[in-house]
PyMOL Python script that loads the backbone (N, CA, C, O; Angstrom):
from pymol import cmd

cmd.read_pdbstr("""\
ATOM      1  N   UNK A   1      42.992 104.987  71.544  1.00  0.00           N
ATOM      2  CA  UNK A   1      42.868 105.378  69.966  1.00  0.00           C
ATOM      3  C   UNK A   1      42.908 107.368  70.724  1.00  0.00           C
ATOM      4  O   UNK A   1      42.239 107.995  71.546  1.00  0.00           O
ATOM      5  N   UNK A   2      43.795 107.589  70.051  1.00  0.00           N
ATOM      6  CA  UNK A   2      44.074 109.713  70.049  1.00  0.00           C
ATOM      7  C   UNK A   2      42.763 110.096  69.437  1.00  0.00           C
ATOM      8  O   UNK A   2      41.924 109.335  68.956  1.00  0.00           O
ATOM      9  N   UNK A   3      42.724 111.358  69.531  1.00  0.00           N
ATOM     10  CA  UNK A   3      41.692 112.964  68.594  1.00  0.00           C
ATOM     11  C   UNK A   3      41.366 113.062  67.783  1.00  0.00           C
ATOM     12  O   UNK A   3      40.194 113.050  67.407  1.00  0.00           O
ATOM     13  N   UNK A   4      42.943 113.289  66.838  1.00  0.00           N
ATOM     14  CA  UNK A   4      43.274 113.267  66.228  1.00  0.00           C
ATOM     15  C   UNK A   4      42.480 113.163  64.779  1.00  0.00           C
ATOM     16  O   UNK A   4      42.601 114.216  64.153  1.00  0.00           O
ATOM     17  N   UNK A   5      41.685 112.141  64.074  1.00  0.00           N
ATOM     18  CA  UNK A   5      40.650 111.602  63.802  1.00  0.00           C
ATOM     19  C   UNK A   5      39.390 112.062  63.725  1.00  0.00           C
ATOM     20  O   UNK A   5      38.743 111.822  62.706  1.00  0.00           O
ATOM     21  N   UNK A   6      38.996 112.577  64.464  1.00  0.00           N
ATOM     22  CA  UNK A   6      37.682 112.898  64.652  1.00  0.00           C
ATOM     23  C   UNK A   6      37.233 113.994  64.723  1.00  0.00           C
ATOM     24  O   UNK A   6      36.163 114.113  65.320  1.00  0.00           O
ATOM     25  N   UNK A   7      37.884 115.209  64.136  1.00  0.00           N
ATOM     26  CA  UNK A   7      37.799 116.321  63.415  1.00  0.00           C
ATOM     27  C   UNK A   7      36.794 115.974  62.246  1.00  0.00           C
ATOM     28  O   UNK A   7      36.709 114.986  61.516  1.00  0.00           O
ATOM     29  N   UNK A   8      36.238 116.865  62.312  1.00  0.00           N
ATOM     30  CA  UNK A   8      35.702 116.941  60.577  1.00  0.00           C
ATOM     31  C   UNK A   8      36.304 117.844  60.167  1.00  0.00           C
ATOM     32  O   UNK A   8      36.701 118.745  60.907  1.00  0.00           O
ATOM     33  N   UNK A   9      36.589 117.805  58.442  1.00  0.00           N
ATOM     34  CA  UNK A   9      36.825 118.190  57.665  1.00  0.00           C
ATOM     35  C   UNK A   9      36.478 119.412  56.953  1.00  0.00           C
ATOM     36  O   UNK A   9      35.609 119.327  56.086  1.00  0.00           O
ATOM     37  N   UNK A  10      36.904 120.286  57.136  1.00  0.00           N
ATOM     38  CA  UNK A  10      35.371 121.247  56.754  1.00  0.00           C
ATOM     39  C   UNK A  10      35.755 121.557  54.938  1.00  0.00           C
ATOM     40  O   UNK A  10      34.835 121.599  54.122  1.00  0.00           O
ATOM     41  N   UNK A  11      36.602 121.669  54.698  1.00  0.00           N
ATOM     42  CA  UNK A  11      36.940 121.677  53.305  1.00  0.00           C
ATOM     43  C   UNK A  11      38.552 121.374  53.056  1.00  0.00           C
ATOM     44  O   UNK A  11      39.438 121.728  53.833  1.00  0.00           O
ATOM     45  N   UNK A  12      38.757 120.640  51.802  1.00  0.00           N
ATOM     46  CA  UNK A  12      39.359 119.459  51.241  1.00  0.00           C
ATOM     47  C   UNK A  12      39.936 120.345  49.820  1.00  0.00           C
ATOM     48  O   UNK A  12      39.308 121.006  48.993  1.00  0.00           O
ATOM     49  N   UNK A  13      40.919 120.139  49.903  1.00  0.00           N
ATOM     50  CA  UNK A  13      41.707 120.808  48.864  1.00  0.00           C
ATOM     51  C   UNK A  13      42.638 120.452  47.386  1.00  0.00           C
ATOM     52  O   UNK A  13      43.788 120.891  47.351  1.00  0.00           O
ATOM     53  N   UNK A  14      42.111 119.652  46.181  1.00  0.00           N
ATOM     54  CA  UNK A  14      42.857 118.961  45.716  1.00  0.00           C
ATOM     55  C   UNK A  14      44.450 119.814  44.489  1.00  0.00           C
ATOM     56  O   UNK A  14      44.955 120.054  43.392  1.00  0.00           O
ATOM     57  N   UNK A  15      44.450 119.838  45.082  1.00  0.00           N
ATOM     58  CA  UNK A  15      45.784 120.653  44.183  1.00  0.00           C
ATOM     59  C   UNK A  15      46.865 119.390  42.679  1.00  0.00           C
ATOM     60  O   UNK A  15      47.308 118.244  42.753  1.00  0.00           O
ATOM     61  N   UNK A  16      46.859 120.187  41.817  1.00  0.00           N
ATOM     62  CA  UNK A  16      47.133 119.029  40.738  1.00  0.00           C
ATOM     63  C   UNK A  16      47.692 120.265  39.567  1.00  0.00           C
ATOM     64  O   UNK A  16      46.801 120.935  39.045  1.00  0.00           O
ATOM     65  N   UNK A  17      48.768 120.480  39.270  1.00  0.00           N
ATOM     66  CA  UNK A  17      49.467 121.121  37.573  1.00  0.00           C
ATOM     67  C   UNK A  17      48.983 120.401  36.645  1.00  0.00           C
ATOM     68  O   UNK A  17      48.295 121.111  35.912  1.00  0.00           O
ATOM     69  N   UNK A  18      49.005 119.186  36.268  1.00  0.00           N
ATOM     70  CA  UNK A  18      48.090 119.348  35.084  1.00  0.00           C
ATOM     71  C   UNK A  18      46.769 119.040  34.706  1.00  0.00           C
ATOM     72  O   UNK A  18      46.459 118.047  35.365  1.00  0.00           O
ATOM     73  N   UNK A  19      45.584 119.470  33.794  1.00  0.00           N
ATOM     74  CA  UNK A  19      44.374 119.809  33.871  1.00  0.00           C
ATOM     75  C   UNK A  19      43.496 118.665  34.667  1.00  0.00           C
ATOM     76  O   UNK A  19      43.617 117.535  35.142  1.00  0.00           O
ATOM     77  N   UNK A  20      42.261 120.013  34.443  1.00  0.00           N
ATOM     78  CA  UNK A  20      41.544 119.055  35.703  1.00  0.00           C
ATOM     79  C   UNK A  20      41.331 117.444  34.402  1.00  0.00           C
ATOM     80  O   UNK A  20      41.411 116.432  35.099  1.00  0.00           O
ATOM     81  N   UNK A  21      41.126 117.083  33.001  1.00  0.00           N
ATOM     82  CA  UNK A  21      41.176 115.665  32.179  1.00  0.00           C
ATOM     83  C   UNK A  21      42.294 115.361  32.739  1.00  0.00           C
ATOM     84  O   UNK A  21      41.543 115.025  33.655  1.00  0.00           O
ATOM     85  N   UNK A  22      43.597 115.082  33.209  1.00  0.00           N
ATOM     86  CA  UNK A  22      44.309 114.502  33.641  1.00  0.00           C
ATOM     87  C   UNK A  22      44.849 114.759  34.473  1.00  0.00           C
ATOM     88  O   UNK A  22      44.308 115.467  35.322  1.00  0.00           O
ATOM     89  N   UNK A  23      46.065 114.353  34.628  1.00  0.00           N
ATOM     90  CA  UNK A  23      46.611 113.296  36.486  1.00  0.00           C
ATOM     91  C   UNK A  23      45.752 113.112  37.004  1.00  0.00           C
ATOM     92  O   UNK A  23      44.617 113.006  36.540  1.00  0.00           O
ATOM     93  N   UNK A  24      46.274 112.987  38.685  1.00  0.00           N
ATOM     94  CA  UNK A  24      45.073 111.729  38.915  1.00  0.00           C
ATOM     95  C   UNK A  24      43.609 112.504  40.195  1.00  0.00           C
ATOM     96  O   UNK A  24      43.151 112.084  41.258  1.00  0.00           O
ATOM     97  N   UNK A  25      43.350 113.625  39.439  1.00  0.00           N
ATOM     98  CA  UNK A  25      42.078 113.846  39.887  1.00  0.00           C
ATOM     99  C   UNK A  25      40.467 113.812  38.755  1.00  0.00           C
ATOM    100  O   UNK A  25      39.523 114.602  38.725  1.00  0.00           O
ATOM    101  N   UNK A  26      40.681 112.803  38.113  1.00  0.00           N
ATOM    102  CA  UNK A  26      38.958 111.952  37.624  1.00  0.00           C
ATOM    103  C   UNK A  26      40.075 111.107  39.090  1.00  0.00           C
ATOM    104  O   UNK A  26      40.324 111.782  40.088  1.00  0.00           O
ATOM    105  N   UNK A  27      40.507 109.927  38.991  1.00  0.00           N
ATOM    106  CA  UNK A  27      40.305 108.698  40.294  1.00  0.00           C
ATOM    107  C   UNK A  27      40.473 108.991  41.055  1.00  0.00           C
ATOM    108  O   UNK A  27      39.904 108.160  41.763  1.00  0.00           O
ATOM    109  N   UNK A  28      41.214 110.170  42.138  1.00  0.00           N
ATOM    110  CA  UNK A  28      40.848 110.058  43.640  1.00  0.00           C
ATOM    111  C   UNK A  28      39.617 110.310  44.035  1.00  0.00           C
ATOM    112  O   UNK A  28      38.995 109.685  44.894  1.00  0.00           O
ATOM    113  N   UNK A  29      39.096 111.610  43.155  1.00  0.00           N
ATOM    114  CA  UNK A  29      37.546 112.440  42.927  1.00  0.00           C
ATOM    115  C   UNK A  29      36.497 111.709  44.202  1.00  0.00           C
ATOM    116  O   UNK A  29      36.036 111.910  45.326  1.00  0.00           O
ATOM    117  N   UNK A  30      36.534 110.805  43.155  1.00  0.00           N
ATOM    118  CA  UNK A  30      35.258 109.835  43.208  1.00  0.00           C
ATOM    119  C   UNK A  30      35.339 109.164  44.839  1.00  0.00           C
ATOM    120  O   UNK A  30      34.511 109.365  45.727  1.00  0.00           O
ATOM    121  N   UNK A  31      36.362 108.468  44.918  1.00  0.00           N
ATOM    122  CA  UNK A  31      36.640 107.752  45.472  1.00  0.00           C
ATOM    123  C   UNK A  31      36.417 108.876  47.495  1.00  0.00           C
ATOM    124  O   UNK A  31      35.877 108.612  48.570  1.00  0.00           O
ATOM    125  N   UNK A  32      37.561 110.578  46.679  1.00  0.00           N
ATOM    126  CA  UNK A  32      37.322 110.868  48.467  1.00  0.00           C
ATOM    127  C   UNK A  32      36.063 110.805  48.836  1.00  0.00           C
ATOM    128  O   UNK A  32      35.836 110.633  50.033  1.00  0.00           O
ATOM    129  N   UNK A  33      34.592 110.969  47.590  1.00  0.00           N
ATOM    130  CA  UNK A  33      33.692 111.410  48.244  1.00  0.00           C
ATOM    131  C   UNK A  33      33.049 109.627  48.184  1.00  0.00           C
ATOM    132  O   UNK A  33      33.544 109.312  49.266  1.00  0.00           O
ATOM    133  N   UNK A  34      32.635 108.864  47.909  1.00  0.00           N
ATOM    134  CA  UNK A  34      32.079 106.943  48.049  1.00  0.00           C
ATOM    135  C   UNK A  34      33.090 106.994  49.242  1.00  0.00           C
ATOM    136  O   UNK A  34      32.292 106.910  50.176  1.00  0.00           O
ATOM    137  N   UNK A  35      34.357 107.079  49.832  1.00  0.00           N
ATOM    138  CA  UNK A  35      34.501 106.824  50.713  1.00  0.00           C
ATOM    139  C   UNK A  35      35.424 107.088  51.813  1.00  0.00           C
ATOM    140  O   UNK A  35      35.875 106.229  52.571  1.00  0.00           O
ATOM    141  N   UNK A  36      35.722 108.598  51.853  1.00  0.00           N
ATOM    142  CA  UNK A  36      34.891 109.915  52.810  1.00  0.00           C
ATOM    143  C   UNK A  36      34.585 110.247  53.286  1.00  0.00           C
ATOM    144  O   UNK A  36      34.870 110.294  54.483  1.00  0.00           O
ATOM    145  N   UNK A  37      33.279 111.031  52.404  1.00  0.00           N
ATOM    146  CA  UNK A  37      32.124 111.795  52.384  1.00  0.00           C
ATOM    147  C   UNK A  37      32.872 113.053  51.889  1.00  0.00           C
ATOM    148  O   UNK A  37      31.956 113.865  51.754  1.00  0.00           O
ATOM    149  N   UNK A  38      34.066 113.694  51.530  1.00  0.00           N
ATOM    150  CA  UNK A  38      34.667 114.658  51.188  1.00  0.00           C
ATOM    151  C   UNK A  38      34.710 114.610  49.718  1.00  0.00           C
ATOM    152  O   UNK A  38      35.068 113.771  48.892  1.00  0.00           O
ATOM    153  N   UNK A  39      33.996 116.352  49.657  1.00  0.00           N
ATOM    154  CA  UNK A  39      33.629 116.179  48.367  1.00  0.00           C
ATOM    155  C   UNK A  39      34.901 117.308  47.844  1.00  0.00           C
ATOM    156  O   UNK A  39      34.732 118.526  47.795  1.00  0.00           O
ATOM    157  N   UNK A  40      35.913 116.747  47.553  1.00  0.00           N
ATOM    158  CA  UNK A  40      36.617 117.706  47.106  1.00  0.00           C
ATOM    159  C   UNK A  40      37.054 118.501  46.370  1.00  0.00           C
ATOM    160  O   UNK A  40      36.667 118.118  45.266  1.00  0.00           O
ATOM    161  N   UNK A  41      37.852 119.739  46.189  1.00  0.00           N
ATOM    162  CA  UNK A  41      37.498 121.285  45.539  1.00  0.00           C
ATOM    163  C   UNK A  41      39.211 120.816  44.179  1.00  0.00           C
ATOM    164  O   UNK A  41      40.294 120.284  44.425  1.00  0.00           O
ATOM    165  N   UNK A  42      38.726 121.255  43.119  1.00  0.00           N
ATOM    166  CA  UNK A  42      39.854 121.785  42.334  1.00  0.00           C
ATOM    167  C   UNK A  42      40.179 122.485  42.439  1.00  0.00           C
ATOM    168  O   UNK A  42      39.458 123.458  42.662  1.00  0.00           O
ATOM    169  N   UNK A  43      42.073 122.640  42.340  1.00  0.00           N
ATOM    170  CA  UNK A  43      42.438 123.669  41.778  1.00  0.00           C
ATOM    171  C   UNK A  43      43.743 123.604  41.441  1.00  0.00           C
ATOM    172  O   UNK A  43      44.689 123.573  42.228  1.00  0.00           O
ATOM    173  N   UNK A  44      43.802 123.577  39.704  1.00  0.00           N
ATOM    174  CA  UNK A  44      44.359 122.986  39.026  1.00  0.00           C
ATOM    175  C   UNK A  44      43.949 124.213  37.345  1.00  0.00           C
ATOM    176  O   UNK A  44      43.289 125.174  36.950  1.00  0.00           O
ATOM    177  N   UNK A  45      44.872 123.264  36.993  1.00  0.00           N
ATOM    178  CA  UNK A  45      44.365 124.424  35.569  1.00  0.00           C
ATOM    179  C   UNK A  45      43.215 123.130  35.227  1.00  0.00           C
ATOM    180  O   UNK A  45      42.923 122.056  35.753  1.00  0.00           O
ATOM    181  N   UNK A  46      42.596 124.221  33.568  1.00  0.00           N
ATOM    182  CA  UNK A  46      41.260 123.676  33.311  1.00  0.00           C
ATOM    183  C   UNK A  46      41.393 122.451  32.316  1.00  0.00           C
ATOM    184  O   UNK A  46      42.407 121.764  32.185  1.00  0.00           O
ATOM    185  N   UNK A  47      40.089 122.280  31.576  1.00  0.00           N
ATOM    186  CA  UNK A  47      40.419 121.072  30.976  1.00  0.00           C
ATOM    187  C   UNK A  47      41.498 121.565  29.290  1.00  0.00           C
ATOM    188  O   UNK A  47      41.398 122.631  28.683  1.00  0.00           O
ATOM    189  N   UNK A  48      42.189 120.691  29.028  1.00  0.00           N
ATOM    190  CA  UNK A  48      43.222 120.865  27.531  1.00  0.00           C
ATOM    191  C   UNK A  48      43.059 119.608  26.869  1.00  0.00           C
ATOM    192  O   UNK A  48      42.656 118.457  27.034  1.00  0.00           O
ATOM    193  N   UNK A  49      43.612 120.455  25.974  1.00  0.00           N
ATOM    194  CA  UNK A  49      43.755 118.751  24.666  1.00  0.00           C
ATOM    195  C   UNK A  49      44.981 118.560  24.878  1.00  0.00           C
ATOM    196  O   UNK A  49      45.247 117.378  24.660  1.00  0.00           O
ATOM    197  N   UNK A  50      46.341 119.465  25.371  1.00  0.00           N
ATOM    198  CA  UNK A  50      47.372 119.543  25.926  1.00  0.00           C
ATOM    199  C   UNK A  50      47.610 119.453  27.282  1.00  0.00           C
ATOM    200  O   UNK A  50      47.015 119.879  28.271  1.00  0.00           O
ATOM    201  N   UNK A  51      49.027 118.538  27.038  1.00  0.00           N
ATOM    202  CA  UNK A  51      50.333 118.426  29.114  1.00  0.00           C
ATOM    203  C   UNK A  51      50.177 119.934  28.783  1.00  0.00           C
ATOM    204  O   UNK A  51      49.245 119.805  29.577  1.00  0.00           O
ATOM    205  N   UNK A  52      50.168 120.656  28.571  1.00  0.00           N
ATOM    206  CA  UNK A  52      50.880 121.943  29.105  1.00  0.00           C
ATOM    207  C   UNK A  52      51.160 123.369  28.456  1.00  0.00           C
ATOM    208  O   UNK A  52      50.637 123.102  27.374  1.00  0.00           O
ATOM    209  N   UNK A  53      51.446 124.241  28.353  1.00  0.00           N
ATOM    210  CA  UNK A  53      51.265 125.103  27.200  1.00  0.00           C
ATOM    211  C   UNK A  53      52.525 125.336  26.833  1.00  0.00           C
ATOM    212  O   UNK A  53      53.384 124.880  27.587  1.00  0.00           O
ATOM    213  N   UNK A  54      52.796 125.784  26.104  1.00  0.00           N
ATOM    214  CA  UNK A  54      54.031 125.956  24.696  1.00  0.00           C
ATOM    215  C   UNK A  54      54.684 126.440  25.443  1.00  0.00           C
ATOM    216  O   UNK A  54      55.703 125.890  25.860  1.00  0.00           O
ATOM    217  N   UNK A  55      54.215 127.820  25.901  1.00  0.00           N
ATOM    218  CA  UNK A  55      54.737 129.186  25.874  1.00  0.00           C
ATOM    219  C   UNK A  55      55.643 128.848  27.271  1.00  0.00           C
ATOM    220  O   UNK A  55      55.018 128.379  28.222  1.00  0.00           O
ATOM    221  N   UNK A  56      57.099 129.076  27.415  1.00  0.00           N
ATOM    222  CA  UNK A  56      57.286 129.356  28.962  1.00  0.00           C
ATOM    223  C   UNK A  56      56.545 130.435  29.905  1.00  0.00           C
ATOM    224  O   UNK A  56      56.313 130.134  31.076  1.00  0.00           O
ATOM    225  N   UNK A  57      56.354 131.084  29.638  1.00  0.00           N
ATOM    226  CA  UNK A  57      55.510 132.011  30.761  1.00  0.00           C
ATOM    227  C   UNK A  57      54.680 132.489  30.603  1.00  0.00           C
ATOM    228  O   UNK A  57      54.406 133.650  30.907  1.00  0.00           O
ATOM    229  N   UNK A  58      53.576 131.125  29.687  1.00  0.00           N
ATOM    230  CA  UNK A  58      52.143 131.276  30.061  1.00  0.00           C
ATOM    231  C   UNK A  58      51.660 130.293  30.718  1.00  0.00           C
ATOM    232  O   UNK A  58      50.597 130.256  31.338  1.00  0.00           O
ATOM    233  N   UNK A  59      52.936 128.976  30.504  1.00  0.00           N
ATOM    234  CA  UNK A  59      52.523 128.141  31.539  1.00  0.00           C
ATOM    235  C   UNK A  59      53.507 128.509  33.515  1.00  0.00           C
ATOM    236  O   UNK A  59      53.599 127.785  34.506  1.00  0.00           O
ATOM    237  N   UNK A  60      53.934 129.697  33.274  1.00  0.00           N
ATOM    238  CA  UNK A  60      54.653 130.113  34.733  1.00  0.00           C
ATOM    239  C   UNK A  60      53.455 130.715  35.168  1.00  0.00           C
ATOM    240  O   UNK A  60      52.819 130.043  35.980  1.00  0.00           O
ATOM    241  N   UNK A  61      53.154 131.406  34.961  1.00  0.00           N
ATOM    242  CA  UNK A  61      51.250 132.257  35.450  1.00  0.00           C
ATOM    243  C   UNK A  61      50.324 130.786  35.635  1.00  0.00           C
ATOM    244  O   UNK A  61      49.542 130.851  36.584  1.00  0.00           O
ATOM    245  N   UNK A  62      50.304 129.609  34.943  1.00  0.00           N
ATOM    246  CA  UNK A  62      49.207 129.298  34.557  1.00  0.00           C
ATOM    247  C   UNK A  62      49.563 128.170  35.817  1.00  0.00           C
ATOM    248  O   UNK A  62      48.790 127.222  35.954  1.00  0.00           O
ATOM    249  N   UNK A  63      50.734 128.298  36.714  1.00  0.00           N
ATOM    250  CA  UNK A  63      51.538 127.203  37.665  1.00  0.00           C
ATOM    251  C   UNK A  63      51.612 128.176  39.343  1.00  0.00           C
ATOM    252  O   UNK A  63      51.624 127.691  40.474  1.00  0.00           O
ATOM    253  N   UNK A  64      51.664 130.119  38.811  1.00  0.00           N
ATOM    254  CA  UNK A  64      51.263 130.434  40.160  1.00  0.00           C
ATOM    255  C   UNK A  64      49.731 130.213  40.346  1.00  0.00           C
ATOM    256  O   UNK A  64      49.339 129.685  41.386  1.00  0.00           O
ATOM    257  N   UNK A  65      48.823 130.605  39.353  1.00  0.00           N
ATOM    258  CA  UNK A  65      48.044 130.169  39.650  1.00  0.00           C
ATOM    259  C   UNK A  65      47.337 129.151  40.314  1.00  0.00           C
ATOM    260  O   UNK A  65      46.368 129.190  41.073  1.00  0.00           O
ATOM    261  N   UNK A  66      48.117 128.107  39.812  1.00  0.00           N
ATOM    262  CA  UNK A  66      47.342 126.628  40.534  1.00  0.00           C
ATOM    263  C   UNK A  66      47.478 126.846  41.989  1.00  0.00           C
ATOM    264  O   UNK A  66      46.819 126.264  42.851  1.00  0.00           O
ATOM    265  N   UNK A  67      48.335 127.681  42.172  1.00  0.00           N
ATOM    266  CA  UNK A  67      49.258 127.413  44.010  1.00  0.00           C
ATOM    267  C   UNK A  67      48.421 128.499  44.691  1.00  0.00           C
ATOM    268  O   UNK A  67      48.295 128.344  45.906  1.00  0.00           O
ATOM    269  N   UNK A  68      47.641 129.898  43.982  1.00  0.00           N
ATOM    270  CA  UNK A  68      47.171 130.865  44.345  1.00  0.00           C
ATOM    271  C   UNK A  68      46.229 130.024  44.577  1.00  0.00           C
ATOM    272  O   UNK A  68      46.143 129.779  45.780  1.00  0.00           O
ATOM    273  N   UNK A  69      45.324 129.358  43.798  1.00  0.00           N
ATOM    274  CA  UNK A  69      44.128 128.930  44.134  1.00  0.00           C
ATOM    275  C   UNK A  69      43.760 127.589  45.249  1.00  0.00           C
ATOM    276  O   UNK A  69      42.913 127.461  46.134  1.00  0.00           O
ATOM    277  N   UNK A  70      44.651 126.857  44.810  1.00  0.00           N
ATOM    278  CA  UNK A  70      45.506 125.905  45.749  1.00  0.00           C
ATOM    279  C   UNK A  70      45.060 126.892  48.280  1.00  0.00           C
ATOM    280  O   UNK A  70      44.323 126.907  49.265  1.00  0.00           O
ATOM    281  N   UNK A  71      46.094 127.298  47.742  1.00  0.00           N
ATOM    282  CA  UNK A  71      45.826 128.207  49.338  1.00  0.00           C
ATOM    283  C   UNK A  71      44.966 129.511  49.425  1.00  0.00           C
ATOM    284  O   UNK A  71      45.605 130.563  49.466  1.00  0.00           O
ATOM    285  N   UNK A  72      44.188 129.552  49.445  1.00  0.00           N
ATOM    286  CA  UNK A  72      42.700 130.665  49.078  1.00  0.00           C
ATOM    287  C   UNK A  72      41.944 130.206  49.821  1.00  0.00           C
ATOM    288  O   UNK A  72      41.452 131.046  50.575  1.00  0.00           O
ATOM    289  N   UNK A  73      41.555 129.040  49.984  1.00  0.00           N
ATOM    290  CA  UNK A  73      40.986 128.093  51.310  1.00  0.00           C
ATOM    291  C   UNK A  73      40.536 128.787  52.119  1.00  0.00           C
ATOM    292  O   UNK A  73      40.071 128.309  53.154  1.00  0.00           O
TER     293      UNK A  73
END
""", "prot")
cmd.dss("prot")
cmd.show_as("cartoon", "prot")
cmd.util.cbc("prot")
cmd.orient("prot")
């Protein structure tokens, strides 16, 4: 067996463009915690009643923010 699976994961970021209450986040988070003992950090839009912002300019800014949050760790 090789050594690539032996290093501890310090921080894991789950990034998705959908809001926190949409997409795969609510499905994968408890599985990462239970199966792997990892508490992932969420990088995405906040909880929303809609799936996307209707104004293109706002949507683009929110998408840039998701990318920024993903890589600021």
